N, C-alpha and C positions, 0 to 999 in steps of 0.2 A: 582194639583201637586207635583211631589213625590220626596221628598231628598233621597238622598241615603250616607250613609255614606261609608267614606272610612275607609275599614278596613287594619290598616297596623299589620304584623308580630311581633310579641315581638323580642323585642332586640337580644335575643342568635339566631333568627337565620340572624340576617343581621350580623353576623361574617362569615370573608371566610377564611376557614383555608388554610393557606397555605403551603408546606412541608415548611422543615425548606432548608435553604440554605445549600447545597451542593458541592462539589470539582466537577464538571462538565467537568474536563476537557475529549476530548476526544484521545488524542494521551499525553504519557507523556515521560520525555525524553529519555527512557529508548525504546520507541516505536522508536522514530527518528535516536535512534543510529542503532539501526537493519534495517532500511531504505535502512541506508545510506551503510550499510555494503552488502545488498541486490544489493543495486544499485553498488557498485564497482565491485560484483564478476559478474553482468550483463556485466559491460562496458569490464573487462578482457575478461568475455568471447565472446562479441563481436571484438575487438583488438583482441584476437588470430586467428577468422574465418576472418580475412582481410587481404590483401597483396595480394599475388600472380604472383604480374607479373613480365613476363619473359623478360631478355634478348635481347629475338627476337620473333618479334607479330607474327612472319610465325610460331615460334614450337610450339605447344600443349605439355608442361608438365606435364601428368598425374599423376605422383608420387611426384607433387606437389601439383595439386590441391585436389587430394585426398586423401591426409595424416592423419592421426589417430589423428593432432591437428587441422584441421578442419572440423573434417566428423566426430569425438567422443568426443573428448576432449568440443571444446568449444559450442557444445550445452547443452552438460551434465553443464559446468557454465552457462547460462544461463537460464537454465531449475531451477539448484538449486539457483541461483539468483531471479525467480520468486517467489519459494517458498520460501523462506527466506522476501519475500513484504508482501503474504499470511501472514504468521509466526507474521510479523512488526504488521501489519493491526488488525492482532485477538486474538495476546496477551493481557493480562485486567492487570491493573494494583494491586499488592495487597494492 
């Protein structure tokens, strides 16, 4: 009959080194402010793109549909809002 001794490591090996508690908040208040600004800019862009109801449904008014506001300004605001959202997500706290 052989007896095996159970080997226990020294006490110093049993200690688990845990990192110091840090502030692991994903977004700060400033990030959320930038996100709201981006959402508002995108909402304004969608609002400017909407509309175009004609008083007579049988008449096509291309000047109203293809206006600068709908074709150029609104998409620029929407893309600008998306860029602000990306900035808000990537921005790190100091």
